[in-house]
Biotite code that builds the C-alpha atoms (Angstrom):
import biotite.structure as struc

atoms = struc.array([
    struc.Atom([-0.036, 0.102, -0.138], chain_id="A", res_id=1, res_name="MET", atom_name="CA", element="C"),
    struc.Atom([1.147, 3.109, -0.897], chain_id="A", res_id=2, res_name="ASP", atom_name="CA", element="C"),
    struc.Atom([0.188, 6.553, 1.688], chain_id="A", res_id=3, res_name="ASN", atom_name="CA", element="C"),
    struc.Atom([0.174, 9.900, 0.164], chain_id="A", res_id=4, res_name="TYR", atom_name="CA", element="C"),
    struc.Atom([-0.739, 12.996, 2.580], chain_id="A", res_id=5, res_name="GLU", atom_name="CA", element="C"),
    struc.Atom([-0.591, 16.715, 1.867], chain_id="A", res_id=6, res_name="LEU", atom_name="CA", element="C"),
    struc.Atom([-1.313, 19.043, 4.791], chain_id="A", res_id=7, res_name="GLY", atom_name="CA", element="C"),
    struc.Atom([-1.435, 21.868, 7.780], chain_id="A", res_id=8, res_name="ILE", atom_name="CA", element="C"),
    struc.Atom([-0.641, 22.565, 10.948], chain_id="A", res_id=9, res_name="LYS", atom_name="CA", element="C"),
    struc.Atom([-1.594, 26.234, 12.065], chain_id="A", res_id=10, res_name="SER", atom_name="CA", element="C"),
    struc.Atom([-2.447, 28.375, 15.558], chain_id="A", res_id=11, res_name="THR", atom_name="CA", element="C"),
    struc.Atom([-3.903, 31.193, 16.371], chain_id="A", res_id=12, res_name="TRP", atom_name="CA", element="C"),
    struc.Atom([-5.227, 32.923, 19.498], chain_id="A", res_id=13, res_name="LEU", atom_name="CA", element="C"),
    struc.Atom([-1.898, 32.913, 21.123], chain_id="A", res_id=14, res_name="ASP", atom_name="CA", element="C"),
    struc.Atom([-1.502, 29.299, 20.338], chain_id="A", res_id=15, res_name="ASN", atom_name="CA", element="C"),
    struc.Atom([-5.251, 28.937, 21.830], chain_id="A", res_id=16, res_name="ARG", atom_name="CA", element="C"),
    struc.Atom([-6.892, 27.520, 18.110], chain_id="A", res_id=17, res_name="LEU", atom_name="CA", element="C"),
    struc.Atom([-4.708, 24.908, 16.665], chain_id="A", res_id=18, res_name="MET", atom_name="CA", element="C"),
    struc.Atom([-6.119, 24.032, 12.993], chain_id="A", res_id=19, res_name="ILE", atom_name="CA", element="C"),
    struc.Atom([-5.178, 21.308, 11.137], chain_id="A", res_id=20, res_name="ASN", atom_name="CA", element="C"),
    struc.Atom([-6.315, 19.920, 7.655], chain_id="A", res_id=21, res_name="ALA", atom_name="CA", element="C"),
    struc.Atom([-4.987, 17.482, 5.280], chain_id="A", res_id=22, res_name="GLN", atom_name="CA", element="C"),
    struc.Atom([-5.885, 15.209, 2.196], chain_id="A", res_id=23, res_name="PHE", atom_name="CA", element="C"),
    struc.Atom([-4.625, 11.526, 2.164], chain_id="A", res_id=24, res_name="TYR", atom_name="CA", element="C"),
    struc.Atom([-4.307, 9.177, -0.672], chain_id="A", res_id=25, res_name="LEU", atom_name="CA", element="C"),
    struc.Atom([-4.049, 5.490, -0.170], chain_id="A", res_id=26, res_name="MET", atom_name="CA", element="C"),
    struc.Atom([-3.520, 3.025, -2.552], chain_id="A", res_id=27, res_name="GLU", atom_name="CA", element="C"),
    struc.Atom([-3.641, -1.067, -2.633], chain_id="A", res_id=28, res_name="TRP", atom_name="CA", element="C"),
    struc.Atom([-2.162, -3.040, -5.311], chain_id="A", res_id=29, res_name="ARG", atom_name="CA", element="C"),
    struc.Atom([-3.804, -7.170, -4.379], chain_id="A", res_id=30, res_name="ASP", atom_name="CA", element="C"),
    struc.Atom([-6.364, -5.715, -1.887], chain_id="A", res_id=31, res_name="TYR", atom_name="CA", element="C"),
    struc.Atom([-7.365, -8.957, -0.283], chain_id="A", res_id=32, res_name="GLN", atom_name="CA", element="C"),
    struc.Atom([-11.279, -9.502, 0.315], chain_id="A", res_id=33, res_name="VAL", atom_name="CA", element="C"),
    struc.Atom([-12.684, -13.464, 1.220], chain_id="A", res_id=34, res_name="THR", atom_name="CA", element="C"),
    struc.Atom([-13.689, -14.838, -1.205], chain_id="A", res_id=35, res_name="ASN", atom_name="CA", element="C"),
    struc.Atom([-16.702, -18.257, -0.603], chain_id="A", res_id=36, res_name="TYR", atom_name="CA", element="C"),
    struc.Atom([-15.937, -19.622, -4.058], chain_id="A", res_id=37, res_name="GLY", atom_name="CA", element="C"),
    struc.Atom([-18.475, -20.464, -6.049], chain_id="A", res_id=38, res_name="ASP", atom_name="CA", element="C"),
    struc.Atom([-21.862, -21.628, -5.021], chain_id="A", res_id=39, res_name="GLY", atom_name="CA", element="C"),
    struc.Atom([-21.897, -25.276, -6.223], chain_id="A", res_id=40, res_name="ASP", atom_name="CA", element="C"),
    struc.Atom([-18.910, -25.720, -3.368], chain_id="A", res_id=41, res_name="LEU", atom_name="CA", element="C"),
    struc.Atom([-18.989, -26.836, 0.064], chain_id="A", res_id=42, res_name="PRO", atom_name="CA", element="C"),
    struc.Atom([-18.896, -24.373, 2.635], chain_id="A", res_id=43, res_name="TRP", atom_name="CA", element="C"),
    struc.Atom([-14.746, -25.224, 3.353], chain_id="A", res_id=44, res_name="TRP", atom_name="CA", element="C"),
    struc.Atom([-13.832, -24.290, 0.706], chain_id="A", res_id=45, res_name="VAL", atom_name="CA", element="C"),
    struc.Atom([-13.467, -20.451, 0.659], chain_id="A", res_id=46, res_name="TYR", atom_name="CA", element="C"),
    struc.Atom([-9.985, -18.076, 1.239], chain_id="A", res_id=47, res_name="GLY", atom_name="CA", element="C"),
    struc.Atom([-8.425, -14.866, 1.021], chain_id="A", res_id=48, res_name="ASN", atom_name="CA", element="C"),
    struc.Atom([-8.355, -13.790, -2.776], chain_id="A", res_id=49, res_name="VAL", atom_name="CA", element="C"),
    struc.Atom([-6.828, -10.511, -4.008], chain_id="A", res_id=50, res_name="ASN", atom_name="CA", element="C"),
    struc.Atom([-8.770, -8.206, -5.766], chain_id="A", res_id=51, res_name="ALA", atom_name="CA", element="C"),
    struc.Atom([-6.912, -6.112, -7.634], chain_id="A", res_id=52, res_name="GLY", atom_name="CA", element="C"),
    struc.Atom([-6.382, -2.226, -6.973], chain_id="A", res_id=53, res_name="THR", atom_name="CA", element="C"),
    struc.Atom([-8.211, 0.247, -4.624], chain_id="A", res_id=54, res_name="ALA", atom_name="CA", element="C"),
    struc.Atom([-7.432, 3.575, -3.094], chain_id="A", res_id=55, res_name="GLU", atom_name="CA", element="C"),
    struc.Atom([-8.778, 5.541, -1.057], chain_id="A", res_id=56, res_name="SER", atom_name="CA", element="C"),
    struc.Atom([-9.291, 9.901, -0.782], chain_id="A", res_id=57, res_name="LYS", atom_name="CA", element="C"),
    struc.Atom([-10.606, 12.335, 1.129], chain_id="A", res_id=58, res_name="GLY", atom_name="CA", element="C"),
    struc.Atom([-9.728, 15.484, 3.262], chain_id="A", res_id=59, res_name="VAL", atom_name="CA", element="C"),
    struc.Atom([-9.592, 15.614, 7.045], chain_id="A", res_id=60, res_name="GLU", atom_name="CA", element="C"),
    struc.Atom([-9.613, 19.161, 9.170], chain_id="A", res_id=61, res_name="PHE", atom_name="CA", element="C"),
    struc.Atom([-9.901, 19.170, 13.082], chain_id="A", res_id=62, res_name="SER", atom_name="CA", element="C"),
    struc.Atom([-10.044, 21.997, 15.754], chain_id="A", res_id=63, res_name="ILE", atom_name="CA", element="C"),
    struc.Atom([-8.357, 21.801, 19.025], chain_id="A", res_id=64, res_name="ASN", atom_name="CA", element="C"),
    struc.Atom([-9.631, 25.380, 20.731], chain_id="A", res_id=65, res_name="TRP", atom_name="CA", element="C"),
    struc.Atom([-9.073, 26.326, 24.190], chain_id="A", res_id=66, res_name="GLN", atom_name="CA", element="C"),
    struc.Atom([-11.837, 28.970, 24.187], chain_id="A", res_id=67, res_name="ILE", atom_name="CA", element="C"),
    struc.Atom([-11.612, 29.543, 28.319], chain_id="A", res_id=68, res_name="THR", atom_name="CA", element="C"),
    struc.Atom([-9.824, 29.270, 30.620], chain_id="A", res_id=69, res_name="ASP", atom_name="CA", element="C"),
    struc.Atom([-12.030, 26.253, 31.669], chain_id="A", res_id=70, res_name="ASN", atom_name="CA", element="C"),
    struc.Atom([-13.812, 25.940, 28.436], chain_id="A", res_id=71, res_name="LEU", atom_name="CA", element="C"),
    struc.Atom([-11.910, 23.444, 25.656], chain_id="A", res_id=72, res_name="GLN", atom_name="CA", element="C"),
    struc.Atom([-13.955, 22.383, 21.849], chain_id="A", res_id=73, res_name="LEU", atom_name="CA", element="C"),
    struc.Atom([-11.851, 19.730, 20.397], chain_id="A", res_id=74, res_name="LYS", atom_name="CA", element="C"),
    struc.Atom([-14.160, 18.588, 16.896], chain_id="A", res_id=75, res_name="SER", atom_name="CA", element="C"),
    struc.Atom([-12.689, 16.594, 13.716], chain_id="A", res_id=76, res_name="SER", atom_name="CA", element="C"),
    struc.Atom([-14.178, 16.226, 10.273], chain_id="A", res_id=77, res_name="PHE", atom_name="CA", element="C"),
    struc.Atom([-13.956, 13.606, 7.377], chain_id="A", res_id=78, res_name="LEU", atom_name="CA", element="C"),
    struc.Atom([-14.701, 13.947, 4.091], chain_id="A", res_id=79, res_name="ALA", atom_name="CA", element="C"),
    struc.Atom([-13.997, 11.057, 1.900], chain_id="A", res_id=80, res_name="GLY", atom_name="CA", element="C"),
    struc.Atom([-14.395, 7.718, -0.533], chain_id="A", res_id=81, res_name="HIS", atom_name="CA", element="C"),
    struc.Atom([-13.049, 4.708, -0.803], chain_id="A", res_id=82, res_name="ALA", atom_name="CA", element="C"),
    struc.Atom([-13.442, 2.462, -4.232], chain_id="A", res_id=83, res_name="GLN", atom_name="CA", element="C"),
    struc.Atom([-11.864, -0.616, -6.476], chain_id="A", res_id=84, res_name="PHE", atom_name="CA", element="C"),
    struc.Atom([-9.954, 0.751, -8.612], chain_id="A", res_id=85, res_name="THR", atom_name="CA", element="C"),
    struc.Atom([-10.042, -2.452, -11.402], chain_id="A", res_id=86, res_name="GLU", atom_name="CA", element="C"),
    struc.Atom([-12.205, -4.741, -12.561], chain_id="A", res_id=87, res_name="THR", atom_name="CA", element="C"),
    struc.Atom([-11.429, -8.226, -11.394], chain_id="A", res_id=88, res_name="VAL", atom_name="CA", element="C"),
    struc.Atom([-13.128, -12.286, -11.959], chain_id="A", res_id=89, res_name="ILE", atom_name="CA", element="C"),
    struc.Atom([-12.757, -14.633, -9.295], chain_id="A", res_id=90, res_name="VAL", atom_name="CA", element="C"),
    struc.Atom([-14.958, -17.214, -10.419], chain_id="A", res_id=91, res_name="GLY", atom_name="CA", element="C"),
    struc.Atom([-18.601, -16.034, -9.346], chain_id="A", res_id=92, res_name="GLU", atom_name="CA", element="C"),
    struc.Atom([-17.357, -13.171, -8.093], chain_id="A", res_id=93, res_name="ASP", atom_name="CA", element="C"),
    struc.Atom([-16.524, -9.644, -9.948], chain_id="A", res_id=94, res_name="GLU", atom_name="CA", element="C"),
    struc.Atom([-14.800, -6.738, -8.276], chain_id="A", res_id=95, res_name="TYR", atom_name="CA", element="C"),
    struc.Atom([-15.295, -3.946, -10.349], chain_id="A", res_id=96, res_name="ARG", atom_name="CA", element="C"),
    struc.Atom([-13.988, -0.481, -10.965], chain_id="A", res_id=97, res_name="ASP", atom_name="CA", element="C"),
    struc.Atom([-15.434, 1.758, -9.341], chain_id="A", res_id=98, res_name="GLY", atom_name="CA", element="C"),
    struc.Atom([-17.735, -0.634, -6.616], chain_id="A", res_id=99, res_name="MET", atom_name="CA", element="C"),
    struc.Atom([-17.382, 0.705, -3.080], chain_id="A", res_id=100, res_name="ASP", atom_name="CA", element="C"),
    struc.Atom([-15.634, -0.780, -0.014], chain_id="A", res_id=101, res_name="MET", atom_name="CA", element="C"),
    struc.Atom([-17.044, -2.127, 2.419], chain_id="A", res_id=102, res_name="PRO", atom_name="CA", element="C"),
    struc.Atom([-16.769, -1.291, 5.778], chain_id="A", res_id=103, res_name="ASN", atom_name="CA", element="C"),
    struc.Atom([-15.911, 2.436, 4.829], chain_id="A", res_id=104, res_name="SER", atom_name="CA", element="C"),
    struc.Atom([-17.875, 5.716, 5.683], chain_id="A", res_id=105, res_name="PRO", atom_name="CA", element="C"),
    struc.Atom([-17.775, 8.417, 3.212], chain_id="A", res_id=106, res_name="ASP", atom_name="CA", element="C"),
    struc.Atom([-18.308, 11.097, 6.177], chain_id="A", res_id=107, res_name="ARG", atom_name="CA", element="C"),
    struc.Atom([-17.611, 10.906, 9.845], chain_id="A", res_id=108, res_name="LYS", atom_name="CA", element="C"),
    struc.Atom([-17.748, 13.959, 11.972], chain_id="A", res_id=109, res_name="ALA", atom_name="CA", element="C"),
    struc.Atom([-17.447, 14.200, 16.486], chain_id="A", res_id=110, res_name="TYR", atom_name="CA", element="C"),
    struc.Atom([-17.418, 17.162, 18.265], chain_id="A", res_id=111, res_name="ALA", atom_name="CA", element="C"),
    struc.Atom([-16.685, 17.766, 21.775], chain_id="A", res_id=112, res_name="SER", atom_name="CA", element="C"),
    struc.Atom([-16.806, 20.381, 24.881], chain_id="A", res_id=113, res_name="LEU", atom_name="CA", element="C"),
    struc.Atom([-15.258, 20.026, 28.274], chain_id="A", res_id=114, res_name="ASN", atom_name="CA", element="C"),
    struc.Atom([-15.672, 22.355, 31.061], chain_id="A", res_id=115, res_name="TYR", atom_name="CA", element="C"),
    struc.Atom([-13.774, 22.680, 34.455], chain_id="A", res_id=116, res_name="ASP", atom_name="CA", element="C"),
    struc.Atom([-14.359, 24.378, 37.312], chain_id="A", res_id=117, res_name="ILE", atom_name="CA", element="C"),
    struc.Atom([-12.154, 24.645, 40.225], chain_id="A", res_id=118, res_name="PRO", atom_name="CA", element="C"),
    struc.Atom([-12.075, 24.631, 44.127], chain_id="A", res_id=119, res_name="ASP", atom_name="CA", element="C"),
    struc.Atom([-15.427, 21.906, 44.296], chain_id="A", res_id=120, res_name="VAL", atom_name="CA", element="C"),
    struc.Atom([-15.752, 20.302, 47.421], chain_id="A", res_id=121, res_name="LEU", atom_name="CA", element="C"),
    struc.Atom([-11.496, 21.029, 48.015], chain_id="A", res_id=122, res_name="GLY", atom_name="CA", element="C"),
    struc.Atom([-11.474, 19.446, 44.440], chain_id="A", res_id=123, res_name="GLY", atom_name="CA", element="C"),
    struc.Atom([-11.933, 20.285, 40.185], chain_id="A", res_id=124, res_name="ASP", atom_name="CA", element="C"),
    struc.Atom([-15.285, 19.750, 38.759], chain_id="A", res_id=125, res_name="LEU", atom_name="CA", element="C"),
    struc.Atom([-15.579, 18.841, 35.379], chain_id="A", res_id=126, res_name="TRP", atom_name="CA", element="C"),
    struc.Atom([-18.253, 18.277, 32.336], chain_id="A", res_id=127, res_name="LEU", atom_name="CA", element="C"),
    struc.Atom([-17.769, 16.993, 28.886], chain_id="A", res_id=128, res_name="TRP", atom_name="CA", element="C"),
    struc.Atom([-20.550, 16.586, 26.472], chain_id="A", res_id=129, res_name="TYR", atom_name="CA", element="C"),
    struc.Atom([-19.451, 14.470, 23.211], chain_id="A", res_id=130, res_name="ALA", atom_name="CA", element="C"),
    struc.Atom([-21.231, 13.408, 19.624], chain_id="A", res_id=131, res_name="VAL", atom_name="CA", element="C"),
    struc.Atom([-19.931, 11.347, 17.229], chain_id="A", res_id=132, res_name="ASP", atom_name="CA", element="C"),
    struc.Atom([-21.617, 11.138, 13.686], chain_id="A", res_id=133, res_name="TYR", atom_name="CA", element="C"),
    struc.Atom([-21.144, 7.917, 10.795], chain_id="A", res_id=134, res_name="THR", atom_name="CA", element="C"),
    struc.Atom([-22.595, 8.177, 7.422], chain_id="A", res_id=135, res_name="SER", atom_name="CA", element="C"),
    struc.Atom([-24.202, 4.606, 6.011], chain_id="A", res_id=136, res_name="GLU", atom_name="CA", element="C"),
    struc.Atom([-21.868, 1.832, 4.823], chain_id="A", res_id=137, res_name="THR", atom_name="CA", element="C"),
    struc.Atom([-21.263, -1.341, 3.173], chain_id="A", res_id=138, res_name="TRP", atom_name="CA", element="C"),
    struc.Atom([-20.712, -4.394, 5.168], chain_id="A", res_id=139, res_name="ASN", atom_name="CA", element="C"),
    struc.Atom([-19.420, -7.116, 3.177], chain_id="A", res_id=140, res_name="ARG", atom_name="CA", element="C"),
    struc.Atom([-18.138, -6.982, -0.188], chain_id="A", res_id=141, res_name="VAL", atom_name="CA", element="C"),
    struc.Atom([-20.860, -9.552, -1.531], chain_id="A", res_id=142, res_name="ASN", atom_name="CA", element="C"),
    struc.Atom([-23.652, -6.878, -0.481], chain_id="A", res_id=143, res_name="SER", atom_name="CA", element="C"),
    struc.Atom([-21.699, -4.333, -3.140], chain_id="A", res_id=144, res_name="ILE", atom_name="CA", element="C"),
    struc.Atom([-21.112, -6.612, -5.131], chain_id="A", res_id=145, res_name="GLU", atom_name="CA", element="C"),
    struc.Atom([-24.626, -8.075, -5.575], chain_id="A", res_id=146, res_name="GLN", atom_name="CA", element="C"),
    struc.Atom([-26.408, -4.408, -5.139], chain_id="A", res_id=147, res_name="ARG", atom_name="CA", element="C"),
    struc.Atom([-27.806, -5.781, -1.484], chain_id="A", res_id=148, res_name="ASN", atom_name="CA", element="C"),
    struc.Atom([-28.854, -2.866, 0.011], chain_id="A", res_id=149, res_name="GLU", atom_name="CA", element="C"),
    struc.Atom([-30.232, -4.969, 3.521], chain_id="A", res_id=150, res_name="ALA", atom_name="CA", element="C"),
    struc.Atom([-26.784, -5.005, 3.717], chain_id="A", res_id=151, res_name="GLY", atom_name="CA", element="C"),
    struc.Atom([-25.918, -1.354, 4.332], chain_id="A", res_id=152, res_name="ILE", atom_name="CA", element="C"),
    struc.Atom([-25.923, 0.083, 8.337], chain_id="A", res_id=153, res_name="SER", atom_name="CA", element="C"),
    struc.Atom([-27.446, 3.264, 8.236], chain_id="A", res_id=154, res_name="PRO", atom_name="CA", element="C"),
    struc.Atom([-26.047, 6.045, 9.478], chain_id="A", res_id=155, res_name="SER", atom_name="CA", element="C"),
    struc.Atom([-25.460, 6.700, 13.359], chain_id="A", res_id=156, res_name="ARG", atom_name="CA", element="C"),
    struc.Atom([-25.494, 9.747, 16.047], chain_id="A", res_id=157, res_name="THR", atom_name="CA", element="C"),
    struc.Atom([-24.214, 9.006, 19.513], chain_id="A", res_id=158, res_name="MET", atom_name="CA", element="C"),
    struc.Atom([-24.649, 11.486, 22.221], chain_id="A", res_id=159, res_name="HIS", atom_name="CA", element="C"),
    struc.Atom([-22.201, 10.714, 25.377], chain_id="A", res_id=160, res_name="ASN", atom_name="CA", element="C"),
    struc.Atom([-21.796, 12.393, 28.754], chain_id="A", res_id=161, res_name="PHE", atom_name="CA", element="C"),
    struc.Atom([-19.439, 12.366, 31.931], chain_id="A", res_id=162, res_name="GLN", atom_name="CA", element="C"),
    struc.Atom([-19.128, 14.883, 35.135], chain_id="A", res_id=163, res_name="VAL", atom_name="CA", element="C"),
    struc.Atom([-15.907, 14.060, 37.202], chain_id="A", res_id=164, res_name="GLY", atom_name="CA", element="C"),
    struc.Atom([-14.974, 15.435, 40.534], chain_id="A", res_id=165, res_name="LEU", atom_name="CA", element="C"),
    struc.Atom([-10.971, 15.050, 41.680], chain_id="A", res_id=166, res_name="ASP", atom_name="CA", element="C"),
    struc.Atom([-10.359, 14.984, 44.794], chain_id="A", res_id=167, res_name="LEU", atom_name="CA", element="C"),
    struc.Atom([-6.701, 15.451, 46.617], chain_id="A", res_id=168, res_name="PRO", atom_name="CA", element="C"),
    struc.Atom([-5.083, 12.276, 47.962], chain_id="A", res_id=169, res_name="SER", atom_name="CA", element="C"),
    struc.Atom([-5.478, 10.635, 44.183], chain_id="A", res_id=170, res_name="ASN", atom_name="CA", element="C"),
    struc.Atom([-9.272, 9.954, 44.403], chain_id="A", res_id=171, res_name="LEU", atom_name="CA", element="C"),
    struc.Atom([-11.714, 10.685, 41.979], chain_id="A", res_id=172, res_name="SER", atom_name="CA", element="C"),
    struc.Atom([-15.407, 9.804, 41.453], chain_id="A", res_id=173, res_name="PHE", atom_name="CA", element="C"),
    struc.Atom([-16.717, 9.981, 37.593], chain_id="A", res_id=174, res_name="THR", atom_name="CA", element="C"),
    struc.Atom([-20.637, 9.551, 36.358], chain_id="A", res_id=175, res_name="LEU", atom_name="CA", element="C"),
    struc.Atom([-20.416, 8.705, 33.155], chain_id="A", res_id=176, res_name="GLN", atom_name="CA", element="C"),
    struc.Atom([-23.312, 8.301, 31.086], chain_id="A", res_id=177, res_name="VAL", atom_name="CA", element="C"),
    struc.Atom([-23.170, 6.026, 26.953], chain_id="A", res_id=178, res_name="ASP", atom_name="CA", element="C"),
    struc.Atom([-26.044, 7.195, 24.399], chain_id="A", res_id=179, res_name="ASN", atom_name="CA", element="C"),
    struc.Atom([-27.685, 9.945, 26.082], chain_id="A", res_id=180, res_name="VAL", atom_name="CA", element="C"),
    struc.Atom([-30.493, 9.936, 24.020], chain_id="A", res_id=181, res_name="LEU", atom_name="CA", element="C"),
    struc.Atom([-30.698, 6.049, 24.285], chain_id="A", res_id=182, res_name="ASP", atom_name="CA", element="C"),
    struc.Atom([-30.499, 5.939, 20.495], chain_id="A", res_id=183, res_name="GLU", atom_name="CA", element="C"),
    struc.Atom([-31.771, 2.758, 18.711], chain_id="A", res_id=184, res_name="SER", atom_name="CA", element="C"),
    struc.Atom([-29.199, 1.200, 16.152], chain_id="A", res_id=185, res_name="ASN", atom_name="CA", element="C"),
    struc.Atom([-26.467, -1.173, 14.352], chain_id="A", res_id=186, res_name="TYR", atom_name="CA", element="C"),
    struc.Atom([-23.134, -0.575, 12.903], chain_id="A", res_id=187, res_name="SER", atom_name="CA", element="C"),
    struc.Atom([-23.425, -4.024, 11.252], chain_id="A", res_id=188, res_name="TRP", atom_name="CA", element="C"),
    struc.Atom([-25.545, -6.875, 9.360], chain_id="A", res_id=189, res_name="ILE", atom_name="CA", element="C"),
    struc.Atom([-25.560, -9.911, 7.560], chain_id="A", res_id=190, res_name="SER", atom_name="CA", element="C"),
    struc.Atom([-27.237, -10.850, 4.802], chain_id="A", res_id=191, res_name="THR", atom_name="CA", element="C"),
    struc.Atom([-25.962, -13.900, 4.124], chain_id="A", res_id=192, res_name="SER", atom_name="CA", element="C"),
    struc.Atom([-26.917, -16.261, 7.509], chain_id="A", res_id=193, res_name="GLY", atom_name="CA", element="C"),
    struc.Atom([-25.083, -18.966, 8.550], chain_id="A", res_id=194, res_name="VAL", atom_name="CA", element="C"),
    struc.Atom([-23.713, -21.657, 5.882], chain_id="A", res_id=195, res_name="THR", atom_name="CA", element="C"),
    struc.Atom([-24.463, -24.763, 7.879], chain_id="A", res_id=196, res_name="ARG", atom_name="CA", element="C"),
    struc.Atom([-28.361, -23.755, 8.928], chain_id="A", res_id=197, res_name="ALA", atom_name="CA", element="C"),
    struc.Atom([-29.001, -24.069, 5.324], chain_id="A", res_id=198, res_name="ALA", atom_name="CA", element="C"),
    struc.Atom([-28.450, -27.917, 5.792], chain_id="A", res_id=199, res_name="TRP", atom_name="CA", element="C"),
    struc.Atom([-31.525, -27.973, 7.662], chain_id="A", res_id=200, res_name="PHE", atom_name="CA", element="C"),
    struc.Atom([-33.548, -25.590, 6.756], chain_id="A", res_id=201, res_name="GLY", atom_name="CA", element="C"),
    struc.Atom([-33.185, -22.877, 8.437], chain_id="A", res_id=202, res_name="THR", atom_name="CA", element="C"),
    struc.Atom([-32.462, -19.231, 7.655], chain_id="A", res_id=203, res_name="GLU", atom_name="CA", element="C"),
    struc.Atom([-29.918, -18.955, 11.590], chain_id="A", res_id=204, res_name="GLN", atom_name="CA", element="C"),
    struc.Atom([-27.499, -15.829, 11.055], chain_id="A", res_id=205, res_name="GLY", atom_name="CA", element="C"),
    struc.Atom([-29.880, -13.959, 8.502], chain_id="A", res_id=206, res_name="LEU", atom_name="CA", element="C"),
    struc.Atom([-30.608, -10.487, 9.818], chain_id="A", res_id=207, res_name="GLY", atom_name="CA", element="C"),
    struc.Atom([-28.524, -10.466, 12.241], chain_id="A", res_id=208, res_name="GLU", atom_name="CA", element="C"),
    struc.Atom([-27.398, -7.082, 13.972], chain_id="A", res_id=209, res_name="ARG", atom_name="CA", element="C"),
    struc.Atom([-24.205, -5.816, 15.747], chain_id="A", res_id=210, res_name="SER", atom_name="CA", element="C"),
    struc.Atom([-26.628, -4.013, 18.077], chain_id="A", res_id=211, res_name="LEU", atom_name="CA", element="C"),
    struc.Atom([-25.494, -0.491, 20.013], chain_id="A", res_id=212, res_name="THR", atom_name="CA", element="C"),
    struc.Atom([-25.966, -0.129, 23.347], chain_id="A", res_id=213, res_name="ARG", atom_name="CA", element="C"),
    struc.Atom([-28.297, 1.046, 24.924], chain_id="A", res_id=214, res_name="PRO", atom_name="CA", element="C"),
    struc.Atom([-28.271, 4.254, 27.420], chain_id="A", res_id=215, res_name="ARG", atom_name="CA", element="C"),
    struc.Atom([-25.431, 2.932, 29.756], chain_id="A", res_id=216, res_name="THR", atom_name="CA", element="C"),
    struc.Atom([-25.235, 4.588, 32.939], chain_id="A", res_id=217, res_name="VAL", atom_name="CA", element="C"),
    struc.Atom([-21.563, 4.303, 34.493], chain_id="A", res_id=218, res_name="TRP", atom_name="CA", element="C"),
    struc.Atom([-20.419, 5.086, 38.303], chain_id="A", res_id=219, res_name="PHE", atom_name="CA", element="C"),
    struc.Atom([-17.059, 5.211, 39.368], chain_id="A", res_id=220, res_name="VAL", atom_name="CA", element="C"),
    struc.Atom([-14.992, 5.877, 42.640], chain_id="A", res_id=221, res_name="ALA", atom_name="CA", element="C"),
    struc.Atom([-10.844, 5.695, 42.067], chain_id="A", res_id=222, res_name="ARG", atom_name="CA", element="C"),
    struc.Atom([-7.750, 6.259, 44.517], chain_id="A", res_id=223, res_name="LYS", atom_name="CA", element="C"),
    struc.Atom([-5.078, 5.707, 43.424], chain_id="A", res_id=224, res_name="ASN", atom_name="CA", element="C"),
    struc.Atom([-1.121, 4.935, 45.989], chain_id="A", res_id=225, res_name="PHE", atom_name="CA", element="C"),
])
């Protein structure tokens, strides 16, 4: 693989604001994918094959801004696209020039705010809130090849929150809430099922999803010695 990057790193406002930007290009030769063989072959006849050339290119931005002595903003954004750049036929499978690559969202974004409140109960109180976005994503090469849109994981946005108190003597307390809005979503879906289940005439595994964890609340007390 060849990896190329062209970017800029900059600081502003007496080093309180950092803005970085870059263009990236990744090029693969003999990109490997898992191939399950022809349809009339047994389930154990499969392996990795070379699917020709592929590339991923796009732009990335990141911001780190110390707005005040107590308030900090961090943010990043990615816009890009990953695709095969050569047509290769392996058995019944065709990896086409211009075909999307799996597990490669075109958009990703992140933003967080952190606020510090000093001198609370003899320690420092802090609050943190973050939002994370990922655009829709193809799960597997086979779904892309067959244009089976059931193999697309939808876009998702996650909200997370933390509040903590750092006390003297290395004692700290943290309350953490993951998936604040209790969003129901998934990051992967099966469109093939379990091969051996077909021996018994079932579709076990078809449509299985890697679900987003529901809203989860954590409380951590930590003492460092």
